[in-house]
N, C-alpha and C positions, 0 to 999 in steps of 0.2 A: 503494500500500500504506500501511500504518501509518506507515512512515518519512516519507512525504509529509505526513501529518497532524501528526506530532510534530517535523518538521524534523531528524530524526536519520537518518544514513546507517548507523549501527551497528544491530545487532539491537535491536529495541525493548525497552526496559526499562520497560515500562508496568506499574504495579502491578495487582494483581488488582482487578477491578471491585467484587467483594464487599467488599474492604478499604476502598475509597474510599467506597462507599455506607454501610458500617458507620460510618465516622468522621463522615460527614455526618449520619446519623440520630442518633448519640450526641451530637454537639454541638448539634443542634437540640433534642433532648429536654432536655439540660442547660440550654439557654437558656430553654426554656419553664418549667422548674422554678424556675430562678433568678429570673426576672422576674415570676413569678406573685404574689409578695408586693407588689411595687411601691413599697415605702417604703425610703428610705435608699440609700446608695451600693451599687452592684452590685460584688460581690467575686468574683474568679476565683482559686480555689486550684489551682495548677498545680505540684505537687510531683513529684519524680522517683519512679518506682516500679521502677527498674532497679538494677543493682549499685552505682551511685553514690549511692543514696538515703542520707539521714542517719538519725539515730535519732528524728527528729521523728515524731510520730504523723501518719498520713495522714488528712486530713479526709474525711468521708463524701462530700462533693460534689466531691472532687478529680478533675481531668481532666489527665492527663499528655499534653498536646498533642503533645509531640515523639514519643511512642510512637503516639499516635492518628493523626498525619499522617505517619508514616514510610513514605512512598511510594517512596523511593529517590532516588539522585542521579546515576544513569547517563544520565538524559535531562533536558536543560535545561528542557523544557516541563513535565515532571512535577514537577521540583524547584521551578520557579517557581509552579506551581499550589499545591503544598503550602505554600510560603512565604506566598503570598497568603492562603490559607485561615487559616493561623495568625495572621497580622497582622490580618485582618478579624475573627477571633473575639476576639482580645485587645482590639481597639478597641471592643467592645461593653460593656466593663466600666470602672468607675471606679478600682478598686484591684486590683492583681495581687499575689498572695502566691506566691512560688516559690523553689525552690533550683536551678532550671535557668537557667544563665547567659544563654543566648540569649533565653529568654522574658523575663527581667528586663531585658535590653538593649532588646528590642522594646517592652516596656511603657514604659521610660524614653524612648525616641525618640518614642513615641506620646503622651507627656505624661501618662501614667497615674501614680497614686500606686503605687509599687512597694515592697513589703516583701520585701527580698531576704534569704534565709536561706542558711546554709552548706550545702554538699553534704558528701559523705563525706571529702573531703580539702580542701586549701587553695585550690583553683582559683578558686572563686566569690569568696571573700574577697580573694584577691590581685588579681583583675581589678577588683573594686569599689574597693579601696584605690588602685590605680594609675590607673584610667581613669574611674570614675564618681563617686567621692566628691568633693564640692565643685563638680563640674561639672553634675550632675543633682540638683537640690535635691528633686526628686520621688521620689528613690530613698532608702529608709531601710534601713540595715544592721541586721538582726535577730540576726545571729550564728548 
């Protein structure tokens, strides 16, 4: 059964195939649009669109990857796939602009220039000040 494919003995928590296909198509279209120009560093705008978003205006080419790849965490295989897809997508870009903490951390670990912005409360800034500032020179606090 499906449990044998996913390695899970629990009831399968596999996301809707439509949801997975939608995220793949949207990220592919975004990449095509982004890379069509071909000059200068490639920038990924990945700002929150949920209840923790800040008052920053959302760029037109924004992709909230966390929402896009929200496949669930009940199945290790599915969570690993979503994590891989997010990291692979971020790795295509030179610069990441975000107010999502884990997207900023992923960009930092991948060696991208990260412009980290505040979310709706102090979490992102607190983690930046405590863990990233001075350790990841490729991460710039934007406030």
